[in-house]
N, CA, C and O atoms as a GROMACS GRO file, in nm:
protein
  632
    1UNK      N    1  10.993  13.008   9.342
    1UNK     CA    2  10.909  12.891   9.314
    1UNK      C    3  10.779  12.903   9.393
    1UNK      O    4  10.778  12.957   9.504
    2UNK      N    5  10.673  12.855   9.336
    2UNK     CA    6  10.542  12.861   9.400
    2UNK      C    7  10.523  12.750   9.501
    2UNK      O    8  10.619  12.695   9.555
    3UNK      N    9  10.398  12.716   9.524
    3UNK     CA   10  10.363  12.614   9.622
    3UNK      C   11  10.397  12.474   9.574
    3UNK      O   12  10.412  12.383   9.655
    4UNK      N   13  10.411  12.458   9.444
    4UNK     CA   14  10.432  12.326   9.386
    4UNK      C   15  10.577  12.311   9.343
    4UNK      O   16  10.631  12.397   9.272
    5UNK      N   17  10.641  12.203   9.386
    5UNK     CA   18  10.774  12.170   9.338
    5UNK      C   19  10.754  12.090   9.209
    5UNK      O   20  10.724  11.971   9.214
    6UNK      N   21  10.771  12.155   9.097
    6UNK     CA   22  10.741  12.095   8.967
    6UNK      C   23  10.826  11.972   8.938
    6UNK      O   24  10.784  11.884   8.863
    7UNK      N   25  10.945  11.965   8.997
    7UNK     CA   26  11.033  11.850   8.976
    7UNK      C   27  10.976  11.722   9.039
    7UNK      O   28  11.018  11.612   9.004
    8UNK      N   29  10.882  11.737   9.130
    8UNK     CA   30  10.823  11.621   9.197
    8UNK      C   31  10.693  11.574   9.132
    8UNK      O   32  10.630  11.480   9.180
    9UNK      N   33  10.653  11.639   9.024
    9UNK     CA   34  10.533  11.597   8.952
    9UNK      C   35  10.571  11.494   8.846
    9UNK      O   36  10.675  11.506   8.781
   10UNK      N   37  10.486  11.394   8.830
   10UNK     CA   38  10.510  11.295   8.724
   10UNK      C   39  10.491  11.360   8.588
   10UNK      O   40  10.425  11.463   8.576
   11UNK      N   41  10.550  11.298   8.485
   11UNK     CA   42  10.531  11.349   8.349
   11UNK      C   43  10.383  11.353   8.313
   11UNK      O   44  10.336  11.447   8.249
   12UNK      N   45  10.310  11.249   8.354
   12UNK     CA   46  10.167  11.244   8.324
   12UNK      C   47  10.093  11.357   8.395
   12UNK      O   48  10.007  11.422   8.334
   13UNK      N   49  10.125  11.382   8.522
   13UNK     CA   50  10.059  11.491   8.595
   13UNK      C   51  10.088  11.625   8.529
   13UNK      O   52   9.999  11.708   8.516
   14UNK      N   53  10.212  11.646   8.487
   14UNK     CA   54  10.247  11.771   8.417
   14UNK      C   55  10.166  11.785   8.288
   14UNK      O   56  10.119  11.894   8.256
   15UNK      N   57  10.151  11.674   8.214
   15UNK     CA   58  10.072  11.677   8.091
   15UNK      C   59   9.926  11.712   8.120
   15UNK      O   60   9.866  11.793   8.049
   16UNK      N   61   9.870  11.652   8.224
   16UNK     CA   62   9.730  11.679   8.262
   16UNK      C   63   9.714  11.827   8.298
   16UNK      O   64   9.619  11.891   8.255
   17UNK      N   65   9.807  11.880   8.378
   17UNK     CA   66   9.799  12.020   8.417
   17UNK      C   67   9.815  12.113   8.296
   17UNK      O   68   9.740  12.210   8.282
   18UNK      N   69   9.911  12.084   8.211
   18UNK     CA   70   9.932  12.168   8.092
   18UNK      C   71   9.812  12.163   8.000
   18UNK      O   72   9.774  12.265   7.942
   19UNK      N   73   9.751  12.045   7.984
   19UNK     CA   74   9.628  12.034   7.903
   19UNK      C   75   9.516  12.120   7.960
   19UNK      O   76   9.428  12.165   7.886
   20UNK      N   77   9.520  12.143   8.092
   20UNK     CA   78   9.417  12.223   8.158
   20UNK      C   79   9.450  12.372   8.157
   20UNK      O   80   9.374  12.454   8.211
   21UNK      N   81   9.564  12.409   8.096
   21UNK     CA   82   9.599  12.550   8.085
   21UNK      C   83   9.702  12.599   8.185
   21UNK      O   84   9.730  12.719   8.189
   22UNK      N   85   9.757  12.510   8.265
   22UNK     CA   86   9.855  12.549   8.365
   22UNK      C   87   9.991  12.575   8.302
   22UNK      O   88  10.030  12.508   8.206
   23UNK      N   89  10.062  12.673   8.356
   23UNK     CA   90  10.203  12.697   8.322
   23UNK      C   91  10.277  12.720   8.453
   23UNK      O   92  10.216  12.750   8.555
   24UNK      N   93  10.408  12.705   8.450
   24UNK     CA   94  10.487  12.724   8.572
   24UNK      C   95  10.480  12.867   8.624
   24UNK      O   96  10.500  12.890   8.744
   25UNK      N   97  10.450  12.962   8.538
   25UNK     CA   98  10.443  13.103   8.579
   25UNK      C   99  10.303  13.146   8.620
   25UNK      O  100  10.280  13.264   8.647
   26UNK      N  101  10.210  13.053   8.626
   26UNK     CA  102  10.070  13.085   8.654
   26UNK      C  103  10.054  13.144   8.794
   26UNK      O  104  10.106  13.092   8.892
   27UNK      N  105   9.980  13.255   8.801
   27UNK     CA  106   9.945  13.317   8.928
   27UNK      C  107   9.800  13.364   8.915
   27UNK      O  108   9.766  13.436   8.821
   28UNK      N  109   9.717  13.325   9.010
   28UNK     CA  110   9.575  13.360   9.008
   28UNK      C  111   9.545  13.443   9.132
   28UNK      O  112   9.590  13.409   9.242
   29UNK      N  113   9.470  13.549   9.116
   29UNK     CA  114   9.429  13.631   9.229
   29UNK      C  115   9.297  13.579   9.283
   29UNK      O  116   9.191  13.599   9.223
   30UNK      N  117   9.303  13.511   9.396
   30UNK     CA  118   9.184  13.454   9.460
   30UNK      C  119   9.133  13.540   9.575
   30UNK      O  120   9.051  13.494   9.654
   31UNK      N  121   9.180  13.664   9.585
   31UNK     CA  122   9.147  13.749   9.699
   31UNK      C  123   8.997  13.757   9.727
   31UNK      O  124   8.957  13.743   9.843
   32UNK      N  125   8.911  13.779   9.626
   32UNK     CA  126   8.767  13.790   9.656
   32UNK      C  127   8.708  13.663   9.719
   32UNK      O  128   8.628  13.671   9.812
   33UNK      N  129   8.747  13.546   9.668
   33UNK     CA  130   8.690  13.423   9.724
   33UNK      C  131   8.753  13.392   9.860
   33UNK      O  132   8.686  13.335   9.947
   34UNK      N  133   8.880  13.428   9.881
   34UNK     CA  134   8.940  13.411  10.014
   34UNK      C  135   8.862  13.494  10.117
   34UNK      O  136   8.835  13.447  10.227
   35UNK      N  137   8.825  13.616  10.079
   35UNK     CA  138   8.750  13.700  10.171
   35UNK      C  139   8.613  13.640  10.200
   35UNK      O  140   8.570  13.636  10.315
   36UNK      N  141   8.546  13.593  10.097
   36UNK     CA  142   8.413  13.531  10.117
   36UNK      C  143   8.424  13.406  10.205
   36UNK      O  144   8.340  13.384  10.293
   37UNK      N  145   8.527  13.325  10.182
   37UNK     CA  146   8.546  13.205  10.263
   37UNK      C  147   8.572  13.243  10.409
   37UNK      O  148   8.510  13.189  10.500
   38UNK      N  149   8.662  13.336  10.429
   38UNK     CA  150   8.696  13.380  10.565
   38UNK      C  151   8.575  13.441  10.635
   38UNK      O  152   8.549  13.412  10.752
   39UNK      N  153   8.500  13.524  10.563
   39UNK     CA  154   8.380  13.587  10.620
   39UNK      C  155   8.276  13.484  10.662
   39UNK      O  156   8.197  13.508  10.753
   40UNK      N  157   8.276  13.368  10.595
   40UNK     CA  158   8.178  13.264  10.630
   40UNK      C  159   8.231  13.168  10.736
   40UNK      O  160   8.163  13.072  10.773
   41UNK      N  161   8.352  13.194  10.787
   41UNK     CA  162   8.406  13.112  10.894
   41UNK      C  163   8.493  12.996  10.848
   41UNK      O  164   8.531  12.912  10.929
   42UNK      N  165   8.524  12.989  10.720
   42UNK     CA  166   8.609  12.882  10.668
   42UNK      C  167   8.755  12.919  10.691
   42UNK      O  168   8.797  13.031  10.662
   43UNK      N  169   8.831  12.824  10.744
   43UNK     CA  170   8.971  12.847  10.775
   43UNK      C  171   9.053  12.856  10.647
   43UNK      O  172   9.036  12.776  10.555
   44UNK      N  173   9.142  12.954  10.641
   44UNK     CA  174   9.239  12.965  10.532
   44UNK      C  175   9.378  12.938  10.589
   44UNK      O  176   9.403  12.965  10.706
   45UNK      N  177   9.468  12.886  10.506
   45UNK     CA  178   9.605  12.868  10.551
   45UNK      C  179   9.700  12.900  10.436
   45UNK      O  180   9.662  12.896  10.319
   46UNK      N  181   9.825  12.930  10.472
   46UNK     CA  182   9.924  12.970  10.371
   46UNK      C  183   9.947  12.862  10.266
   46UNK      O  184   9.957  12.893  10.147
   47UNK      N  185   9.955  12.736  10.309
   47UNK     CA  186   9.980  12.627  10.214
   47UNK      C  187   9.868  12.619  10.111
   47UNK      O  188   9.894  12.608   9.991
   48UNK      N  189   9.744  12.623  10.158
   48UNK     CA  190   9.630  12.615  10.067
   48UNK      C  191   9.620  12.734   9.975
   48UNK      O  192   9.588  12.720   9.857
   49UNK      N  193   9.648  12.853  10.028
   49UNK     CA  194   9.638  12.973   9.944
   49UNK      C  195   9.749  12.974   9.839
   49UNK      O  196   9.723  13.012   9.724
   50UNK      N  197   9.870  12.934   9.874
   50UNK     CA  198   9.977  12.928   9.774
   50UNK      C  199   9.942  12.826   9.665
   50UNK      O  200   9.964  12.852   9.546
   51UNK      N  201   9.888  12.712   9.706
   51UNK     CA  202   9.847  12.608   9.611
   51UNK      C  203   9.741  12.663   9.515
   51UNK      O  204   9.752  12.647   9.393
   52UNK      N  205   9.639  12.727   9.571
   52UNK     CA  206   9.530  12.780   9.488
   52UNK      C  207   9.574  12.898   9.403
   52UNK      O  208   9.520  12.920   9.294
   53UNK      N  209   9.670  12.976   9.452
   53UNK     CA  210   9.720  13.088   9.372
   53UNK      C  211   9.795  13.038   9.249
   53UNK      O  212   9.801  13.109   9.148
   54UNK      N  213   9.851  12.919   9.256
   54UNK     CA  214   9.921  12.864   9.140
   54UNK      C  215   9.829  12.781   9.051
   54UNK      O  216   9.844  12.782   8.928
   55UNK      N  217   9.733  12.710   9.110
   55UNK     CA  218   9.650  12.618   9.033
   55UNK      C  219   9.504  12.661   9.020
   55UNK      O  220   9.424  12.588   8.961
   56UNK      N  221   9.469  12.776   9.073
   56UNK     CA  222   9.330  12.821   9.068
   56UNK      C  223   9.272  12.821   8.928
   56UNK      O  224   9.336  12.867   8.833
   57UNK      N  225   9.153  12.769   8.916
   57UNK     CA  226   9.083  12.764   8.787
   57UNK      C  227   9.114  12.642   8.703
   57UNK      O  228   9.052  12.622   8.598
   58UNK      N  229   9.208  12.560   8.745
   58UNK     CA  230   9.245  12.441   8.669
   58UNK      C  231   9.133  12.337   8.677
   58UNK      O  232   9.082  12.306   8.784
   59UNK      N  233   9.096  12.285   8.560
   59UNK     CA  234   9.002  12.173   8.554
   59UNK      C  235   9.073  12.061   8.477
   59UNK      O  236   9.088  12.069   8.355
   60UNK      N  237   9.115  11.959   8.548
   60UNK     CA  238   9.186  11.847   8.487
   60UNK      C  239   9.085  11.745   8.439
   60UNK      O  240   8.992  11.710   8.511
   61UNK      N  241   9.104  11.698   8.316
   61UNK     CA  242   9.006  11.607   8.256
   61UNK      C  243   9.070  11.473   8.220
   61UNK      O  244   9.191  11.463   8.201
   62UNK      N  245   8.984  11.372   8.212
   62UNK     CA  246   9.024  11.236   8.174
   62UNK      C  247   8.936  11.196   8.056
   62UNK      O  248   8.817  11.225   8.052
   63UNK      N  249   8.997  11.129   7.961
   63UNK     CA  250   8.924  11.087   7.841
   63UNK      C  251   8.904  10.936   7.847
   63UNK      O  252   9.000  10.861   7.864
   64UNK      N  253   8.779  10.892   7.834
   64UNK     CA  254   8.747  10.750   7.845
   64UNK      C  255   8.639  10.718   7.743
   64UNK      O  256   8.532  10.778   7.744
   65UNK      N  257   8.667  10.624   7.655
   65UNK     CA  258   8.570  10.585   7.552
   65UNK      C  259   8.511  10.706   7.480
   65UNK      O  260   8.390  10.718   7.466
   66UNK      N  261   8.597  10.795   7.436
   66UNK     CA  262   8.563  10.916   7.361
   66UNK      C  263   8.475  11.014   7.440
   66UNK      O  264   8.417  11.106   7.382
   67UNK      N  265   8.465  10.994   7.569
   67UNK     CA  266   8.393  11.088   7.656
   67UNK      C  267   8.496  11.162   7.741
   67UNK      O  268   8.606  11.113   7.765
   68UNK      N  269   8.458  11.280   7.786
   68UNK     CA  270   8.546  11.360   7.871
   68UNK      C  271   8.485  11.367   8.011
   68UNK      O  272   8.367  11.398   8.027
   69UNK      N  273   8.567  11.337   8.111
   69UNK     CA  274   8.524  11.340   8.250
   69UNK      C  275   8.619  11.427   8.330
   69UNK      O  276   8.738  11.433   8.301
   70UNK      N  277   8.566  11.493   8.429
   70UNK     CA  278   8.650  11.576   8.515
   70UNK      C  279   8.721  11.488   8.616
   70UNK      O  280   8.657  11.412   8.689
   71UNK      N  281   8.856  11.499   8.622
   71UNK     CA  282   8.934  11.430   8.724
   71UNK      C  283   8.928  11.507   8.855
   71UNK      O  284   8.891  11.454   8.960
   72UNK      N  285   8.964  11.634   8.846
   72UNK     CA  286   8.961  11.721   8.963
   72UNK      C  287   8.962  11.865   8.915
   72UNK      O  288   8.997  11.894   8.800
   73UNK      N  289   8.923  11.955   9.004
   73UNK     CA  290   8.936  12.097   8.972
   73UNK      C  291   8.982  12.172   9.096
   73UNK      O  292   8.955  12.132   9.209
   74UNK      N  293   9.051  12.281   9.070
   74UNK     CA  294   9.092  12.373   9.176
   74UNK      C  295   9.024  12.506   9.142
   74UNK      O  296   9.089  12.602   9.099
   75UNK      N  297   8.894  12.509   9.162
   75UNK     CA  298   8.812  12.625   9.131
   75UNK      C  299   8.745  12.667   9.261
   75UNK      O  300   8.643  12.610   9.301
   76UNK      N  301   8.803  12.766   9.328
   76UNK     CA  302   8.755  12.803   9.460
   76UNK      C  303   8.613  12.856   9.460
   76UNK      O  304   8.536  12.828   9.552
   77UNK      N  305   8.575  12.934   9.357
   77UNK     CA  306   8.438  12.984   9.352
   77UNK      C  307   8.338  12.869   9.354
   77UNK      O  308   8.244  12.868   9.433
   78UNK      N  309   8.360  12.772   9.266
   78UNK     CA  310   8.270  12.657   9.258
   78UNK      C  311   8.276  12.573   9.385
   78UNK      O  312   8.172  12.528   9.435
   79UNK      N  313   8.394  12.552   9.437
   79UNK     CA  314   8.410  12.473   9.559
   79UNK      C  315   8.340  12.541   9.676
   79UNK      O  316   8.267  12.476   9.750
   80UNK      N  317   8.363  12.670   9.692
   80UNK     CA  318   8.304  12.745   9.803
   80UNK      C  319   8.152  12.736   9.801
   80UNK      O  320   8.088  12.722   9.906
   81UNK      N  321   8.094  12.746   9.683
   81UNK     CA  322   7.948  12.742   9.671
   81UNK      C  323   7.889  12.605   9.707
   81UNK      O  324   7.771  12.594   9.738
   82UNK      N  325   7.971  12.500   9.702
   82UNK     CA  326   7.918  12.366   9.727
   82UNK      C  327   7.955  12.310   9.865
   82UNK      O  328   7.918  12.196   9.897
   83UNK      N  329   8.026  12.386   9.945
   83UNK     CA  330   8.071  12.336  10.076
   83UNK      C  331   7.954  12.323  10.172
   83UNK      O  332   7.873  12.414  10.187
   84UNK      N  333   7.947  12.210  10.236
   84UNK     CA  334   7.855  12.190  10.349
   84UNK      C  335   7.941  12.204  10.474
   84UNK      O  336   8.019  12.114  10.506
   85UNK      N  337   7.927  12.315  10.542
   85UNK     CA  338   8.019  12.345  10.652
   85UNK      C  339   8.015  12.242  10.765
   85UNK      O  340   8.115  12.222  10.833
   86UNK      N  341   7.901  12.178  10.785
   86UNK     CA  342   7.894  12.075  10.889
   86UNK      C  343   7.990  11.960  10.857
   86UNK      O  344   8.055  11.906  10.946
   87UNK      N  345   7.998  11.924  10.728
   87UNK     CA  346   8.091  11.818  10.689
   87UNK      C  347   8.235  11.865  10.705
   87UNK      O  348   8.320  11.789  10.753
   88UNK      N  349   8.263  11.988  10.666
   88UNK     CA  350   8.398  12.042  10.681
   88UNK      C  351   8.442  12.038  10.827
   88UNK      O  352   8.555  11.998  10.856
   89UNK      N  353   8.356  12.078  10.917
   89UNK     CA  354   8.388  12.072  11.060
   89UNK      C  355   8.409  11.928  11.106
   89UNK      O  356   8.497  11.902  11.187
   90UNK      N  357   8.329  11.835  11.055
   90UNK     CA  358   8.344  11.693  11.090
   90UNK      C  359   8.479  11.641  11.040
   90UNK      O  360   8.548  11.568  11.112
   91UNK      N  361   8.518  11.679  10.917
   91UNK     CA  362   8.648  11.636  10.863
   91UNK      C  363   8.762  11.689  10.949
   91UNK      O  364   8.857  11.617  10.978
   92UNK      N  365   8.752  11.816  10.990
   92UNK     CA  366   8.857  11.874  11.075
   92UNK      C  367   8.867  11.799  11.207
   92UNK      O  368   8.977  11.777  11.259
   93UNK      N  369   8.754  11.760  11.261
   93UNK     CA  370   8.754  11.686  11.387
   93UNK      C  371   8.819  11.548  11.368
   93UNK      O  372   8.889  11.500  11.457
   94UNK      N  373   8.796  11.485  11.253
   94UNK     CA  374   8.851  11.352  11.227
   94UNK      C  375   9.003  11.353  11.222
   94UNK      O  376   9.067  11.260  11.271
   95UNK      N  377   9.062  11.457  11.162
   95UNK     CA  378   9.208  11.458  11.147
   95UNK      C  379   9.278  11.548  11.248
   95UNK      O  380   9.401  11.545  11.258
   96UNK      N  381   9.202  11.626  11.323
   96UNK     CA  382   9.263  11.714  11.422
   96UNK      C  383   9.337  11.832  11.362
   96UNK      O  384   9.425  11.890  11.426
   97UNK      N  385   9.302  11.869  11.239
   97UNK     CA  386   9.367  11.980  11.169
   97UNK      C  387   9.261  12.077  11.119
   97UNK      O  388   9.146  12.039  11.096
   98UNK      N  389   9.301  12.204  11.104
   98UNK     CA  390   9.214  12.301  11.038
   98UNK      C  391   9.237  12.285  10.889
   98UNK      O  392   9.352  12.286  10.843
   99UNK      N  393   9.130  12.270  10.813
   99UNK     CA  394   9.140  12.238  10.671
   99UNK      C  395   9.085  12.351  10.584
   99UNK      O  396   8.982  12.411  10.615
  100UNK      N  397   9.158  12.379  10.477
  100UNK     CA  398   9.112  12.478  10.380
  100UNK      C  399   9.064  12.405  10.256
  100UNK      O  400   9.142  12.332  10.194
  101UNK      N  401   8.939  12.423  10.216
  101UNK     CA  402   8.893  12.365  10.090
  101UNK      C  403   8.974  12.422   9.973
  101UNK      O  404   8.997  12.542   9.966
  102UNK      N  405   9.016  12.333   9.882
  102UNK     CA  406   9.097  12.377   9.767
  102UNK      C  407   9.038  12.334   9.633
  102UNK      O  408   9.081  12.384   9.530
  103UNK      N  409   8.941  12.243   9.632
  103UNK     CA  410   8.885  12.197   9.506
  103UNK      C  411   8.796  12.076   9.527
  103UNK      O  412   8.753  12.045   9.638
  104UNK      N  413   8.770  12.006   9.416
  104UNK     CA  414   8.685  11.887   9.420
  104UNK      C  415   8.739  11.784   9.321
  104UNK      O  416   8.808  11.817   9.224
  105UNK      N  417   8.707  11.658   9.349
  105UNK     CA  418   8.743  11.550   9.257
  105UNK      C  419   8.626  11.452   9.249
  105UNK      O  420   8.521  11.473   9.310
  106UNK      N  421   8.645  11.344   9.174
  106UNK     CA  422   8.544  11.239   9.160
  106UNK      C  423   8.410  11.297   9.116
  106UNK      O  424   8.308  11.281   9.183
  107UNK      N  425   8.415  11.365   9.000
  107UNK     CA  426   8.294  11.425   8.943
  107UNK      C  427   8.227  11.523   9.040
  107UNK      O  428   8.105  11.533   9.046
  108UNK      N  429   8.308  11.595   9.115
  108UNK     CA  430   8.265  11.698   9.211
  108UNK      C  431   8.198  11.640   9.334
  108UNK      O  432   8.132  11.714   9.408
  109UNK      N  433   8.212  11.512   9.358
  109UNK     CA  434   8.153  11.452   9.478
  109UNK      C  435   8.246  11.465   9.599
  109UNK      O  436   8.199  11.474   9.712
  110UNK      N  437   8.377  11.466   9.575
  110UNK     CA  438   8.473  11.468   9.686
  110UNK      C  439   8.530  11.609   9.702
  110UNK      O  440   8.581  11.668   9.607
  111UNK      N  441   8.522  11.659   9.824
  111UNK     CA  442   8.582  11.788   9.859
  111UNK      C  443   8.730  11.765   9.887
  111UNK      O  444   8.765  11.679   9.967
  112UNK      N  445   8.815  11.843   9.822
  112UNK     CA  446   8.959  11.838   9.848
  112UNK      C  447   8.994  11.951   9.943
  112UNK      O  448   8.949  12.064   9.926
  113UNK      N  449   9.076  11.919  10.044
  113UNK     CA  450   9.114  12.016  10.146
  113UNK      C  451   9.262  12.004  10.175
  113UNK      O  452   9.321  11.898  10.155
  114UNK      N  453   9.322  12.114  10.222
  114UNK     CA  454   9.464  12.112  10.255
  114UNK      C  455   9.483  12.165  10.396
  114UNK      O  456   9.420  12.263  10.437
  115UNK      N  457   9.572  12.098  10.470
  115UNK     CA  458   9.605  12.151  10.603
  115UNK      C  459   9.728  12.241  10.592
  115UNK      O  460   9.786  12.255  10.485
  116UNK      N  461   9.766  12.301  10.702
  116UNK     CA  462   9.876  12.399  10.703
  116UNK      C  463  10.009  12.337  10.658
  116UNK      O  464  10.093  12.406  10.601
  117UNK      N  465  10.028  12.208  10.683
  117UNK     CA  466  10.153  12.141  10.645
  117UNK      C  467  10.156  12.104  10.496
  117UNK      O  468  10.261  12.064  10.446
  118UNK      N  469  10.045  12.118  10.427
  118UNK     CA  470  10.039  12.084  10.285
  118UNK      C  471   9.984  11.946  10.256
  118UNK      O  472   9.982  11.903  10.141
  119UNK      N  473   9.939  11.875  10.360
  119UNK     CA  474   9.874  11.745  10.336
  119UNK      C  475   9.738  11.770  10.272
  119UNK      O  476   9.667  11.864  10.308
  120UNK      N  477   9.704  11.685  10.178
  120UNK     CA  478   9.576  11.699  10.107
  120UNK      C  479   9.482  11.589  10.153
  120UNK      O  480   9.518  11.472  10.156
  121UNK      N  481   9.362  11.630  10.188
  121UNK     CA  482   9.259  11.540  10.240
  121UNK      C  483   9.140  11.542  10.144
  121UNK      O  484   9.118  11.640  10.073
  122UNK      N  485   9.064  11.433  10.144
  122UNK     CA  486   8.944  11.425  10.063
  122UNK      C  487   8.827  11.376  10.146
  122UNK      O  488   8.842  11.284  10.226
  123UNK      N  489   8.711  11.437  10.126
  123UNK     CA  490   8.592  11.396  10.198
  123UNK      C  491   8.471  11.392  10.108
  123UNK      O  492   8.446  11.484  10.029
  124UNK      N  493   8.396  11.284  10.121
  124UNK     CA  494   8.270  11.269  10.049
  124UNK      C  495   8.172  11.211  10.149
  124UNK      O  496   8.176  11.092  10.180
  125UNK      N  497   8.084  11.295  10.198
  125UNK     CA  498   7.994  11.257  10.308
  125UNK      C  499   8.079  11.199  10.421
  125UNK      O  500   8.173  11.265  10.466
  126UNK      N  501   8.048  11.079  10.469
  126UNK     CA  502   8.124  11.027  10.583
  126UNK      C  503   8.248  10.948  10.543
  126UNK      O  504   8.310  10.883  10.628
  127UNK      N  505   8.285  10.951  10.416
  127UNK     CA  506   8.412  10.894  10.374
  127UNK      C  507   8.515  11.006  10.379
  127UNK      O  508   8.497  11.111  10.317
  128UNK      N  509   8.624  10.985  10.454
  128UNK     CA  510   8.727  11.086  10.471
  128UNK      C  511   8.862  11.018  10.472
  128UNK      O  512   8.882  10.918  10.541
  129UNK      N  513   8.956  11.073  10.394
  129UNK     CA  514   9.088  11.012  10.387
  129UNK      C  515   9.194  11.116  10.354
  129UNK      O  516   9.165  11.222  10.299
  130UNK      N  517   9.319  11.082  10.391
  130UNK     CA  518   9.430  11.164  10.347
  130UNK      C  519   9.464  11.119  10.206
  130UNK      O  520   9.495  11.002  10.183
  131UNK      N  521   9.458  11.211  10.111
  131UNK     CA  522   9.490  11.180   9.971
  131UNK      C  523   9.641  11.166   9.955
  131UNK      O  524   9.689  11.073   9.890
  132UNK      N  525   9.716  11.259  10.015
  132UNK     CA  526   9.861  11.256  10.003
  132UNK      C  527   9.923  11.348  10.108
  132UNK      O  528   9.858  11.439  10.160
  133UNK      N  529  10.050  11.323  10.138
  133UNK     CA  530  10.118  11.404  10.240
  133UNK      C  531  10.181  11.530  10.183
  133UNK      O  532  10.229  11.614  10.260
  134UNK      N  533  10.182  11.545  10.051
  134UNK     CA  534  10.233  11.668   9.990
  134UNK      C  535  10.141  11.708   9.873
  134UNK      O  536  10.070  11.624   9.819
  135UNK      N  537  10.142  11.836   9.836
  135UNK     CA  538  10.061  11.878   9.721
  135UNK      C  539  10.101  11.804   9.592
  135UNK      O  540  10.015  11.768   9.512
  136UNK      N  541  10.231  11.781   9.574
  136UNK     CA  542  10.278  11.714   9.453
  136UNK      C  543  10.227  11.570   9.446
  136UNK      O  544  10.183  11.524   9.341
  137UNK      N  545  10.233  11.499   9.559
  137UNK     CA  546  10.181  11.362   9.562
  137UNK      C  547  10.032  11.360   9.533
  137UNK      O  548   9.982  11.270   9.466
  138UNK      N  549   9.960  11.460   9.584
  138UNK     CA  550   9.815  11.467   9.559
  138UNK      C  551   9.787  11.488   9.411
  138UNK      O  552   9.701  11.420   9.354
  139UNK      N  553   9.859  11.580   9.348
  139UNK     CA  554   9.838  11.604   9.205
  139UNK      C  555   9.870  11.479   9.126
  139UNK      O  556   9.796  11.440   9.036
  140UNK      N  557   9.982  11.415   9.160
  140UNK     CA  558  10.020  11.291   9.090
  140UNK      C  559   9.911  11.186   9.106
  140UNK      O  560   9.871  11.122   9.008
  141UNK      N  561   9.862  11.168   9.227
  141UNK     CA  562   9.761  11.065   9.252
  141UNK      C  563   9.630  11.097   9.179
  141UNK      O  564   9.570  11.009   9.118
  142UNK      N  565   9.586  11.221   9.186
  142UNK     CA  566   9.461  11.259   9.120
  142UNK      C  567   9.473  11.252   8.969
  142UNK      O  568   9.378  11.213   8.900
  143UNK      N  569   9.588  11.291   8.916
  143UNK     CA  570   9.608  11.289   8.770
  143UNK      C  571   9.622  11.148   8.716
  143UNK      O  572   9.585  11.121   8.602
  144UNK      N  573   9.674  11.058   8.797
  144UNK     CA  574   9.697  10.920   8.752
  144UNK      C  575   9.572  10.834   8.761
  144UNK      O  576   9.570  10.720   8.713
  145UNK      N  577   9.466  10.887   8.822
  145UNK     CA  578   9.346  10.807   8.842
  145UNK      C  579   9.295  10.756   8.709
  145UNK      O  580   9.278  10.833   8.614
  146UNK      N  581   9.272  10.628   8.700
  146UNK     CA  582   9.222  10.565   8.577
  146UNK      C  583   9.088  10.499   8.605
  146UNK      O  584   9.074  10.420   8.698
  147UNK      N  585   8.991  10.533   8.524
  147UNK     CA  586   8.861  10.469   8.537
  147UNK      C  587   8.858  10.343   8.451
  147UNK      O  588   8.906  10.343   8.338
  148UNK      N  589   8.802  10.239   8.506
  148UNK     CA  590   8.783  10.117   8.428
  148UNK      C  591   8.644  10.115   8.366
  148UNK      O  592   8.615  10.034   8.278
  149UNK      N  593   8.559  10.204   8.414
  149UNK     CA  594   8.427  10.225   8.354
  149UNK      C  595   8.392  10.371   8.375
  149UNK      O  596   8.442  10.433   8.468
  150UNK      N  597   8.308  10.426   8.291
  150UNK     CA  598   8.275  10.568   8.308
  150UNK      C  599   8.206  10.592   8.441
  150UNK      O  600   8.126  10.510   8.486
  151UNK      N  601   8.236  10.706   8.506
  151UNK     CA  602   8.168  10.738   8.631
  151UNK      C  603   8.021  10.767   8.606
  151UNK      O  604   7.983  10.813   8.498
  152UNK      N  605   7.940  10.740   8.706
  152UNK     CA  606   7.798  10.771   8.693
  152UNK      C  607   7.778  10.920   8.713
  152UNK      O  608   7.831  10.980   8.807
  153UNK      N  609   7.702  10.976   8.625
  153UNK     CA  610   7.664  11.115   8.637
  153UNK      C  611   7.553  11.122   8.741
  153UNK      O  612   7.469  11.032   8.748
  154UNK      N  613   7.552  11.227   8.822
  154UNK     CA  614   7.448  11.237   8.925
  154UNK      C  615   7.309  11.235   8.862
  154UNK      O  616   7.213  11.191   8.926
  155UNK      N  617   7.296  11.281   8.738
  155UNK     CA  618   7.166  11.278   8.670
  155UNK      C  619   7.127  11.133   8.638
  155UNK      O  620   7.008  11.102   8.631
  156UNK      N  621   7.228  11.044   8.619
  156UNK     CA  622   7.199  10.903   8.590
  156UNK      C  623   7.143  10.831   8.711
  156UNK      O  624   7.075  10.729   8.698
  157UNK      N  625   7.171  10.884   8.831
  157UNK     CA  626   7.131  10.815   8.953
  157UNK      C  627   6.985  10.842   8.991
  157UNK      O  628   6.929  10.774   9.076
  158UNK      N  629   6.926  10.940   8.926
  158UNK     CA  630   6.787  10.975   8.963
  158UNK      C  631   6.687  10.881   8.901
  158UNK      O  632   6.567  10.896   8.922
   0.00000   0.00000   0.00000
């Protein structure tokens, strides 16, 4: 079994993952991005790497008023390119853990990170919170997110 205990995922979360192309046998080779992250001083951990090796490249979407919005993604290349390391260091200081970036949520505004124990954290500028204490709870929570109105596109804010 991989990093995810599939029995602990909600039916809805499984549907969201499967719609995004995930299968239980999925394995992704993230070696090049792990090397780039490590070379730049970003901490890697076994929990985060196992998670990303199973879910790497997944883009989970939500449909609202015939529009498609991104719920979350586990795309290390994209995540790595958008990391502001000063914020990552600040998040680590807030929780007292070394954090590995694993993806983004909330229209790519929130950085998703995992500590060695498998707890998932989210940070958006100075907003920082524990999303869930296990990877499965995090996936369930992120997949279940329901918008009552469409999210603002960053282009709409200009």
